N, CA, C and O atoms as a DFTB+ gen file, in Angstrom:
456 C
 N C O
     1  1      73.147      69.763      93.900
     2  2      73.641      68.507      93.340
     3  2      72.626      67.978      92.315
     4  3      71.420      67.962      92.562
     5  1      73.135      67.558      91.189
     6  2      72.276      67.081      90.114
     7  2      71.722      65.694      90.446
     8  3      72.380      64.880      91.094
     9  1      70.514      65.455      89.991
    10  2      69.906      64.148      90.218
    11  2      70.591      63.093      89.362
    12  3      71.338      63.402      88.434
    13  1      70.320      61.868      89.693
    14  2      70.909      60.755      88.932
    15  2      70.439      60.823      87.480
    16  3      71.208      60.546      86.559
    17  1      69.170      61.193      87.280
    18  2      68.626      61.309      85.919
    19  2      69.396      62.360      85.120
    20  3      69.759      62.118      83.969
    21  1      69.646      63.523      85.722
    22  2      70.366      64.589      85.024
    23  2      71.808      64.162      84.768
    24  3      72.362      64.454      83.708
    25  1      72.416      63.475      85.726
    26  2      73.790      62.985      85.522
    27  2      73.847      62.019      84.336
    28  3      74.779      62.064      83.533
    29  1      72.859      61.163      84.237
    30  2      72.799      60.207      83.117
    31  2      72.607      60.947      81.790
    32  3      73.232      60.603      80.788
    33  1      71.743      61.958      81.790
    34  2      71.517      62.761      80.586
    35  2      72.801      63.507      80.210
    36  3      73.162      63.563      79.034
    37  1      73.492      64.081      81.201
    38  2      74.773      64.752      80.937
    39  2      75.742      63.811      80.249
    40  3      76.380      64.182      79.264
    41  1      75.855      62.601      80.759
    42  2      76.777      61.621      80.179
    43  2      76.373      61.271      78.736
    44  3      77.222      61.194      77.848
    45  1      75.069      61.060      78.517
    46  2      74.605      60.736      77.167
    47  2      74.887      61.882      76.202
    48  3      75.332      61.655      75.077
    49  1      74.626      63.114      76.642
    50  2      74.863      64.271      75.777
    51  2      76.347      64.373      75.439
    52  3      76.700      64.576      74.278
    53  1      77.217      64.236      76.435
    54  2      78.664      64.311      76.175
    55  2      79.093      63.252      75.162
    56  3      79.821      63.550      74.214
    57  1      78.645      62.032      75.365
    58  2      79.027      60.925      74.492
    59  2      78.532      61.143      73.062
    60  3      79.289      60.978      72.106
    61  1      77.265      61.514      72.923
    62  2      76.696      61.664      71.584
    63  2      77.219      62.911      70.868
    64  3      77.457      62.866      69.661
    65  1      77.400      64.011      71.581
    66  2      77.946      65.213      70.941
    67  2      79.371      64.934      70.463
    68  3      79.765      65.402      69.395
    69  1      80.146      64.178      71.240
    70  2      81.500      63.801      70.800
    71  2      81.445      63.033      69.488
    72  3      82.222      63.303      68.573
    73  1      80.533      62.081      69.395
    74  2      80.385      61.293      68.168
    75  2      79.953      62.178      66.998
    76  3      80.462      62.043      65.886
    77  1      79.016      63.078      67.261
    78  2      78.529      63.977      66.206
    79  2      79.671      64.856      65.702
    80  3      79.818      65.050      64.496
    81  1      80.473      65.385      66.612
    82  2      81.588      66.250      66.203
    83  2      82.607      65.474      65.373
    84  3      83.169      66.011      64.418
    85  1      82.845      64.219      65.731
    86  2      83.824      63.418      64.996
    87  2      83.313      62.968      63.636
    88  3      84.056      62.975      62.654
    89  1      82.042      62.575      63.578
    90  2      81.532      61.907      62.383
    91  2      80.650      62.763      61.476
    92  3      80.616      62.533      60.267
    93  1      79.948      63.726      62.021
    94  2      78.947      64.452      61.244
    95  2      79.370      65.861      60.825
    96  3      78.967      66.335      59.763
    97  1      80.164      66.521      61.635
    98  2      80.535      67.916      61.373
    99  2      81.755      67.948      60.463
   100  3      82.768      67.304      60.736
   101  1      81.645      68.696      59.392
   102  2      82.747      68.792      58.428
   103  2      83.518      70.104      58.540
   104  3      84.496      70.309      57.820
   105  1      83.091      70.991      59.432
   106  2      83.696      72.311      59.598
   107  2      85.116      72.173      60.158
   108  3      85.314      71.580      61.219
   109  1      86.085      72.713      59.451
   110  2      87.491      72.629      59.875
   111  2      87.763      73.392      61.174
   112  3      88.711      73.070      61.890
   113  1      86.948      74.391      61.482
   114  2      87.133      75.155      62.717
   115  2      86.768      74.335      63.961
   116  3      87.085      74.731      65.083
   117  1      86.110      73.208      63.762
   118  2      85.649      72.412      64.902
   119  2      86.530      71.173      65.110
   120  3      86.172      70.302      65.902
   121  1      87.617      71.080      64.452
   122  2      88.511      69.944      64.638
   123  2      89.270      70.096      65.956
   124  3      89.481      71.206      66.444
   125  1      89.668      68.969      66.513
   126  2      90.505      68.928      67.720
   127  2      89.832      69.560      68.930
   128  3      90.445      70.337      69.662
   129  1      88.571      69.218      69.129
   130  2      87.803      69.678      70.289
   131  2      87.598      68.488      71.217
   132  3      87.296      67.384      70.763
   133  1      87.761      68.717      72.517
   134  2      87.493      67.694      73.517
   135  2      86.389      68.197      74.434
   136  3      86.458      69.311      74.952
   137  1      85.385      67.377      74.628
   138  2      84.318      67.728      75.558
   139  2      84.741      67.261      76.939
   140  3      85.035      66.084      77.147
   141  1      84.770      68.202      77.886
   142  2      85.236      67.877      79.230
   143  2      84.110      67.723      80.244
   144  3      84.273      67.021      81.242
   145  1      82.971      68.369      80.005
   146  2      81.874      68.292      80.975
   147  2      80.581      68.761      80.318
   148  3      80.591      69.424      79.280
   149  1      79.485      68.404      80.944
   150  2      78.171      68.858      80.504
   151  2      77.345      69.155      81.752
   152  3      77.347      68.380      82.709
   153  1      76.647      70.271      81.730
   154  2      75.816      70.679      82.857
   155  2      74.433      71.023      82.319
   156  3      74.225      72.098      81.756
   157  1      73.496      70.106      82.495
   158  2      72.145      70.278      81.978
   159  2      71.230      70.800      83.078
   160  3      71.293      70.340      84.218
   161  1      70.389      71.753      82.733
   162  2      69.413      72.294      83.688
   163  2      68.414      71.202      84.069
   164  3      68.120      70.310      83.273
   165  1      67.904      71.284      85.280
   166  2      66.961      70.288      85.774
   167  2      65.691      70.178      84.938
   168  3      65.084      69.110      84.873
   169  1      65.284      71.279      84.296
   170  2      64.096      71.257      83.445
   171  2      64.419      70.951      81.981
   172  3      63.543      71.017      81.119
   173  1      65.668      70.620      81.711
   174  2      66.160      70.274      80.365
   175  2      66.040      71.424      79.370
   176  3      66.001      71.190      78.162
   177  1      65.982      72.655      79.857
   178  2      65.843      73.792      78.945
   179  2      67.153      74.110      78.233
   180  3      67.138      74.580      77.096
   181  1      68.273      73.862      78.879
   182  2      69.562      74.133      78.260
   183  2      70.628      73.195      78.823
   184  3      70.466      72.609      79.894
   185  1      71.715      73.073      78.073
   186  2      72.870      72.295      78.516
   187  2      74.121      73.094      78.173
   188  3      74.321      73.500      77.028
   189  1      74.950      73.309      79.170
   190  2      76.251      73.938      78.947
   191  2      77.244      72.810      78.697
   192  3      77.415      71.917      79.528
   193  1      77.889      72.865      77.545
   194  2      78.876      71.843      77.196
   195  2      80.247      72.495      77.233
   196  3      80.543      73.409      76.463
   197  1      81.075      72.005      78.142
   198  2      82.402      72.570      78.331
   199  2      83.392      71.836      77.437
   200  3      83.417      70.607      77.387
   201  1      84.213      72.622      76.727
   202  2      85.148      72.054      75.760
   203  2      86.541      72.650      75.943
   204  3      86.708      73.749      76.472
   205  1      87.526      71.893      75.491
   206  2      88.873      72.427      75.342
   207  2      89.241      72.305      73.870
   208  3      88.713      71.459      73.149
   209  1      90.148      73.158      73.443
   210  2      90.545      73.217      72.043
   211  2      92.049      73.007      71.979
   212  3      92.803      73.662      72.698
   213  1      92.484      72.094      71.118
   214  2      93.905      71.800      71.002
   215  2      94.687      73.014      70.523
   216  3      95.741      73.333      71.073
   217  1      94.178      73.686      69.505
   218  2      94.847      74.865      68.952
   219  2      94.348      76.111      69.683
   220  3      93.283      76.640      69.365
   221  1      95.120      76.571      70.657
   222  2      94.706      77.694      71.512
   223  2      94.443      78.970      70.714
   224  3      93.594      79.774      71.099
   225  1      95.167      79.165      69.597
   226  2      94.976      80.373      68.795
   227  2      93.610      80.404      68.113
   228  3      93.099      81.475      67.783
   229  1      93.025      79.231      67.904
   230  2      91.729      79.160      67.223
   231  2      90.577      78.921      68.204
   232  3      89.472      78.561      67.799
   233  1      90.845      79.122      69.481
   234  2      89.842      78.864      70.507
   235  2      88.554      79.657      70.282
   236  3      87.461      79.093      70.316
   237  1      88.684      80.948      70.054
   238  2      87.503      81.802      69.871
   239  2      86.729      81.413      68.610
   240  3      85.500      81.340      68.630
   241  1      87.450      81.165      67.514
   242  2      86.805      80.760      66.262
   243  2      86.082      79.434      66.432
   244  3      84.977      79.243      65.923
   245  1      86.720      78.520      67.155
   246  2      86.138      77.202      67.360
   247  2      84.861      77.292      68.179
   248  3      83.864      76.654      67.841
   249  1      84.877      78.079      69.255
   250  2      83.667      78.245      70.068
   251  2      82.537      78.877      69.259
   252  3      81.376      78.487      69.383
   253  1      82.888      79.846      68.437
   254  2      81.884      80.498      67.594
   255  2      81.284      79.474      66.620
   256  3      80.068      79.420      66.440
   257  1      82.142      78.671      66.000
   258  2      81.672      77.651      65.054
   259  2      80.799      76.608      65.759
   260  3      79.778      76.185      65.216
   261  1      81.195      76.195      66.962
   262  2      80.399      75.226      67.718
   263  2      79.020      75.789      68.047
   264  3      78.007      75.111      67.872
   265  1      78.986      77.016      68.519
   266  2      77.701      77.614      68.870
   267  2      76.834      77.872      67.641
   268  3      75.607      77.815      67.723
   269  1      77.472      78.156      66.495
   270  2      76.712      78.299      65.241
   271  2      76.119      76.970      64.791
   272  3      75.049      76.930      64.183
   273  1      76.826      75.881      65.095
   274  2      76.376      74.546      64.700
   275  2      75.480      73.895      65.756
   276  3      75.048      72.756      65.580
   277  1      75.203      74.596      66.832
   278  2      74.466      73.978      67.947
   279  2      73.070      73.494      67.558
   280  3      72.615      72.474      68.075
   281  1      72.387      74.194      66.668
   282  2      71.041      73.735      66.269
   283  2      71.130      72.439      65.462
   284  3      70.295      71.550      65.623
   285  1      72.143      72.328      64.590
   286  2      72.349      71.077      63.855
   287  2      72.678      69.947      64.826
   288  3      72.127      68.851      64.721
   289  1      73.590      70.220      65.780
   290  2      73.993      69.206      66.753
   291  2      72.795      68.791      67.603
   292  3      72.625      67.611      67.911
   293  1      71.976      69.752      67.975
   294  2      70.770      69.468      68.763
   295  2      69.814      68.564      67.976
   296  3      69.225      67.638      68.534
   297  1      69.668      68.839      66.693
   298  2      68.827      67.995      65.847
   299  2      69.341      66.575      65.755
   300  3      68.566      65.620      65.787
   301  1      70.662      66.440      65.640
   302  2      71.261      65.110      65.609
   303  2      71.076      64.397      66.951
   304  3      70.843      63.189      66.988
   305  1      71.179      65.141      68.039
   306  2      70.947      64.555      69.374
   307  2      69.534      64.004      69.485
   308  3      69.318      62.939      70.062
   309  1      68.579      64.733      68.931
   310  2      67.176      64.313      68.991
   311  2      66.982      62.952      68.328
   312  3      66.108      62.185      68.732
   313  1      67.786      62.650      67.322
   314  2      67.697      61.357      66.637
   315  2      68.345      60.243      67.445
   316  3      68.041      59.068      67.234
   317  1      69.241      60.602      68.375
   318  2      70.053      59.603      69.074
   319  2      69.663      59.378      70.531
   320  3      69.901      58.300      71.075
   321  1      69.070      60.380      71.164
   322  2      68.744      60.286      72.590
   323  2      67.237      60.349      72.754
   324  3      66.584      61.234      72.201
   325  1      66.691      59.425      73.504
   326  2      65.246      59.389      73.714
   327  2      64.907      60.049      75.050
   328  3      64.769      59.381      76.075
   329  1      64.777      61.374      75.015
   330  2      64.266      62.121      76.157
   331  2      63.177      63.061      75.638
   332  3      63.129      63.373      74.448
   333  1      62.311      63.503      76.538
   334  2      61.128      64.264      76.102
   335  2      61.473      65.608      75.480
   336  3      60.738      66.104      74.626
   337  1      62.594      66.204      75.905
   338  2      62.970      67.523      75.398
   339  2      64.494      67.589      75.277
   340  3      65.208      67.375      76.256
   341  1      64.982      67.883      74.082
   342  2      66.421      68.056      73.880
   343  2      66.771      69.496      74.254
   344  3      66.196      70.432      73.699
   345  1      67.702      69.685      75.186
   346  2      68.014      71.045      75.637
   347  2      68.718      71.877      74.577
   348  3      69.368      71.346      73.677
   349  1      68.576      73.197      74.701
   350  2      69.386      74.114      73.894
   351  2      70.838      73.898      74.299
   352  3      71.124      73.685      75.478
   353  1      71.757      73.949      73.343
   354  2      73.169      73.695      73.631
   355  2      73.962      74.996      73.610
   356  3      73.814      75.818      72.706
   357  1      74.795      75.163      74.610
   358  2      75.698      76.313      74.688
   359  2      77.096      75.760      74.962
   360  3      77.327      75.103      75.977
   361  1      78.021      76.035      74.044
   362  2      79.392      75.562      74.191
   363  2      80.219      76.633      74.890
   364  3      80.171      77.811      74.535
   365  1      80.974      76.200      75.885
   366  2      81.763      77.103      76.721
   367  2      83.167      76.542      76.844
   368  3      83.353      75.338      77.020
   369  1      84.166      77.431      76.749
   370  2      85.552      76.996      76.916
   371  2      85.791      76.624      78.381
   372  3      85.453      77.386      79.286
   373  1      86.373      75.452      78.601
   374  2      86.646      74.959      79.948
   375  2      87.996      75.487      80.420
   376  3      89.048      75.037      79.966
   377  1      87.949      76.430      81.320
   378  2      89.174      77.063      81.824
   379  2      89.831      76.252      82.927
   380  3      90.935      76.588      83.355
   381  1      89.187      75.196      83.397
   382  2      89.747      74.422      84.500
   383  2      91.057      73.739      84.116
   384  3      91.917      73.536      84.972
   385  1      91.221      73.384      82.847
   386  2      92.454      72.750      82.393
   387  2      93.613      73.740      82.503
   388  3      94.684      73.398      83.005
   389  1      93.393      74.954      82.037
   390  2      94.422      75.992      82.106
   391  2      94.745      76.306      83.563
   392  3      95.910      76.474      83.924
   393  1      93.713      76.384      84.395
   394  2      93.915      76.667      85.820
   395  2      94.708      75.530      86.480
   396  3      95.594      75.780      87.297
   397  1      94.385      74.292      86.123
   398  2      95.118      73.140      86.649
   399  2      96.589      73.172      86.267
   400  3      97.453      72.865      87.089
   401  1      96.879      73.542      85.022
   402  2      98.269      73.669      84.581
   403  2      98.992      74.758      85.368
   404  3     100.161      74.604      85.722
   405  1      98.296      75.851      85.639
   406  2      98.863      76.953      86.416
   407  2      99.214      76.468      87.836
   408  3     100.292      76.773      88.348
   409  1      98.322      75.732      88.451
   410  2      98.559      75.195      89.794
   411  2      99.735      74.221      89.775
   412  3     100.559      74.230      90.688
   413  1      99.819      73.383      88.744
   414  2     100.954      72.453      88.621
   415  2     102.279      73.197      88.561
   416  3     103.254      72.776      89.183
   417  1     102.324      74.290      87.824
   418  2     103.552      75.084      87.728
   419  2     103.933      75.674      89.080
   420  3     105.109      75.703      89.443
   421  1     102.939      76.140      89.820
   422  2     103.208      76.695      91.152
   423  2     103.763      75.606      92.069
   424  3     104.725      75.837      92.802
   425  1     103.164      74.436      92.028
   426  2     103.639      73.321      92.867
   427  2     105.051      72.919      92.479
   428  3     105.879      72.650      93.350
   429  1     105.341      72.874      91.165
   430  2     106.686      72.537      90.706
   431  2     107.711      73.549      91.212
   432  3     108.801      73.165      91.635
   433  1     107.373      74.832      91.172
   434  2     108.280      75.871      91.671
   435  2     108.519      75.715      93.169
   436  3     109.641      75.882      93.646
   437  1     107.471      75.397      93.899
   438  2     107.611      75.189      95.339
   439  2     108.486      73.976      95.648
   440  3     109.283      73.996      96.586
   441  1     108.327      72.923      94.849
   442  2     109.132      71.710      95.050
   443  2     110.600      71.936      94.699
   444  3     111.482      71.327      95.305
   445  1     110.866      72.806      93.726
   446  2     112.249      73.126      93.357
   447  2     112.968      73.843      94.500
   448  3     114.183      73.710      94.648
   449  1     112.240      74.584      95.290
   450  2     112.823      75.349      96.390
   451  2     113.206      74.501      97.584
   452  3     113.890      74.994      98.481
   453  1     112.795      73.255      97.632
   454  2     113.090      72.381      98.779
   455  2     114.511      71.908      98.772
   456  3     114.920      71.167      99.666
């Protein structure tokens, strides 16, 4: 379980990266991205940022563009968040949304059978 400090850092990173993506990044491949979670290591060496992409066909391109822009985003974070070390950023597609939709479909099918 993450400490309260790490939870607070996760929240700050999610909030600020969202702002950076909306306001600072001009790359068209990074449009329509939603940050769903952040998991920062206890030593602040890295942060996994989980995202979903509106355009499923461009999911791979979008993740590649996000990871290519991670050093720029990290630099912008350093200007906005006052912590001793800004973690390396790794963007990962959040599959929990797709899995949740799959479970909803199964439940709907079960309910239809009643």
